[in-house]
PLY file of the C-alpha trace (Angstrom):
ply
format ascii 1.0
element vertex 174
property float x
property float y
property float z
element edge 173
property int vertex1
property int vertex2
end_header
133.13 -39.23 89.96
134.67 -37.07 87.11
137.58 -35.56 89.14
138.17 -31.75 89.38
138.23 -29.37 86.81
137.15 -29.23 82.90
139.88 -31.51 81.51
138.76 -34.40 83.89
135.07 -33.79 83.07
135.47 -33.50 79.43
137.47 -36.80 79.55
134.67 -38.61 81.67
131.68 -37.24 80.14
132.96 -37.75 76.57
133.74 -41.42 77.20
130.38 -41.91 78.93
128.78 -40.85 75.89
130.74 -42.24 73.09
131.98 -45.64 74.69
129.03 -46.43 76.90
125.95 -44.65 75.07
124.96 -42.30 77.84
122.11 -40.16 76.88
121.52 -37.98 79.97
124.29 -36.65 82.26
123.60 -35.06 85.44
126.46 -33.70 87.37
126.08 -33.35 91.10
128.82 -31.36 92.80
129.73 -28.00 94.98
130.21 -24.44 94.00
130.89 -21.20 95.56
127.95 -18.82 95.97
128.72 -15.14 94.18
125.41 -13.63 95.03
124.38 -12.07 98.32
120.90 -13.64 98.20
122.26 -17.26 98.38
123.24 -19.36 101.48
125.28 -22.36 102.14
123.37 -25.53 101.30
121.19 -23.72 98.54
121.08 -25.81 95.39
121.97 -24.18 92.00
120.76 -25.46 88.81
123.14 -24.45 85.76
120.97 -22.89 83.02
124.33 -21.85 81.35
128.05 -21.93 82.23
130.34 -18.92 81.30
134.24 -19.79 81.88
137.54 -18.48 81.62
138.65 -21.69 79.85
139.81 -21.95 76.24
137.97 -25.41 76.08
135.55 -24.46 73.28
138.12 -23.51 70.90
138.53 -26.99 69.74
135.16 -26.49 67.89
136.89 -23.82 65.64
133.89 -21.64 65.34
133.69 -18.01 64.25
132.02 -17.13 67.48
131.22 -18.39 70.96
129.24 -21.55 71.49
127.06 -21.04 74.74
127.35 -23.69 77.27
123.98 -24.44 78.08
121.68 -27.19 79.92
119.13 -29.59 78.66
116.01 -27.39 79.09
113.99 -30.67 79.84
116.27 -31.70 82.47
116.43 -28.18 83.93
112.77 -27.79 83.92
112.32 -31.19 85.83
115.22 -30.37 88.41
113.26 -27.05 88.99
109.89 -28.59 89.45
111.54 -31.34 91.85
113.05 -28.48 93.98
109.96 -26.60 94.09
107.99 -30.17 95.26
110.37 -30.62 98.03
110.78 -27.01 99.11
114.36 -26.87 98.37
115.73 -23.38 97.92
117.08 -23.26 94.43
118.66 -20.86 92.09
118.42 -21.16 88.33
120.89 -19.18 86.12
124.37 -18.55 84.72
127.38 -20.08 86.66
131.24 -19.71 85.94
133.17 -22.60 85.22
136.71 -21.55 85.96
140.13 -23.12 85.41
141.19 -21.52 88.79
140.59 -22.55 92.24
143.21 -20.30 93.72
143.47 -17.30 91.62
146.44 -14.74 91.70
143.98 -11.97 90.93
141.94 -11.50 94.00
139.13 -9.55 91.94
138.83 -11.99 89.12
135.19 -12.95 90.26
133.94 -9.42 90.69
133.08 -8.86 87.15
131.15 -12.07 87.03
129.41 -11.36 90.16
128.48 -7.85 88.54
126.88 -9.67 85.65
124.68 -11.77 88.08
126.42 -15.13 87.62
125.49 -17.44 90.55
128.18 -19.36 91.66
131.47 -20.75 90.42
132.49 -24.27 89.79
135.18 -26.08 87.60
133.25 -28.50 85.52
129.97 -27.28 83.80
130.93 -25.65 80.78
132.94 -28.69 79.81
129.96 -30.98 80.59
127.52 -28.80 78.45
129.55 -28.49 75.48
130.25 -32.20 75.38
126.65 -32.89 75.67
125.84 -30.22 72.86
128.54 -31.43 70.44
127.57 -35.09 70.92
123.84 -34.49 70.79
122.94 -35.81 74.49
121.24 -33.92 77.59
123.05 -32.55 80.35
122.60 -30.64 83.77
124.81 -29.57 86.55
123.00 -29.49 89.88
125.43 -28.08 92.68
125.29 -27.57 96.35
126.64 -24.30 97.79
129.41 -25.27 99.84
131.24 -21.83 100.24
130.26 -18.27 99.79
132.56 -15.94 98.07
131.07 -12.83 99.36
130.67 -13.66 103.07
133.44 -16.15 103.44
131.35 -18.79 104.91
132.28 -22.50 104.51
131.05 -25.69 105.15
133.39 -28.42 106.76
134.86 -31.32 105.23
132.54 -33.45 107.33
129.65 -31.39 106.32
130.56 -31.79 102.57
130.54 -35.53 103.01
127.33 -36.03 104.95
124.88 -33.52 104.38
124.90 -32.58 100.55
122.20 -35.26 100.00
119.36 -32.90 98.49
121.18 -32.41 95.35
121.41 -36.26 95.11
118.04 -37.04 95.68
116.87 -34.19 93.17
119.42 -35.72 90.52
117.99 -39.13 91.07
114.37 -38.13 90.87
115.23 -36.24 87.64
117.17 -39.19 86.27
114.33 -41.71 86.72
111.73 -39.76 84.93
0 1
1 2
2 3
3 4
4 5
5 6
6 7
7 8
8 9
9 10
10 11
11 12
12 13
13 14
14 15
15 16
16 17
17 18
18 19
19 20
20 21
21 22
22 23
23 24
24 25
25 26
26 27
27 28
28 29
29 30
30 31
31 32
32 33
33 34
34 35
35 36
36 37
37 38
38 39
39 40
40 41
41 42
42 43
43 44
44 45
45 46
46 47
47 48
48 49
49 50
50 51
51 52
52 53
53 54
54 55
55 56
56 57
57 58
58 59
59 60
60 61
61 62
62 63
63 64
64 65
65 66
66 67
67 68
68 69
69 70
70 71
71 72
72 73
73 74
74 75
75 76
76 77
77 78
78 79
79 80
80 81
81 82
82 83
83 84
84 85
85 86
86 87
87 88
88 89
89 90
90 91
91 92
92 93
93 94
94 95
95 96
96 97
97 98
98 99
99 100
100 101
101 102
102 103
103 104
104 105
105 106
106 107
107 108
108 109
109 110
110 111
111 112
112 113
113 114
114 115
115 116
116 117
117 118
118 119
119 120
120 121
121 122
122 123
123 124
124 125
125 126
126 127
127 128
128 129
129 130
130 131
131 132
132 133
133 134
134 135
135 136
136 137
137 138
138 139
139 140
140 141
141 142
142 143
143 144
144 145
145 146
146 147
147 148
148 149
149 150
150 151
151 152
152 153
153 154
154 155
155 156
156 157
157 158
158 159
159 160
160 161
161 162
162 163
163 164
164 165
165 166
166 167
167 168
168 169
169 170
170 171
171 172
172 173
C-alpha cells in the first residue's frame, strides 16, 4: 500500500526504488471514470497522467515533463486484458490533488480532452520512475463514474477488484 495521494505515492515509490532496488512498479487502485463509454469494473491502463499538482516543479525544468508509463509494461498489460477478455481502456488519466473539489466543474475540461479517469497517485509514480530510471505502470479499476454518479459499495471495493490484481501479477511475472 502506498497511501492516498501523490505525496504518499512519491515517498513510497522513491524509497522502493532507492532503498530496495525495485526496478518495476505496478500500482493497482481505483479511479473515477470520466468518459461515457466506460463502466464500473472496467480496467484503466494509464498511458500518461495529467495533473493539477505542482509535484514536477522539483525538477526545475524549463517546461513540462510528461508523466508516462513504461511502454513494455503497458503493452503487456493490454495484451493480458485482451487474453482474459477484460474490458480495458488505455489512455491519459488525471492525477488530482483534490478528492473533494470546491469547484464542481473542475473535471469538465479534462473530460473534454478525453482524459479517461481521475485518481490521485499515477503522476507521482510515473515521474519518480522516469527520474530514477525504472519501469512503472498504473492499473486501475473504475469504482465510481463521475458522469453517471454510479458507485461501487465499500464491500464491492474490498472483494471484487481482483481482475486488476490478476493482470498486475501476470505482467509482473513476465
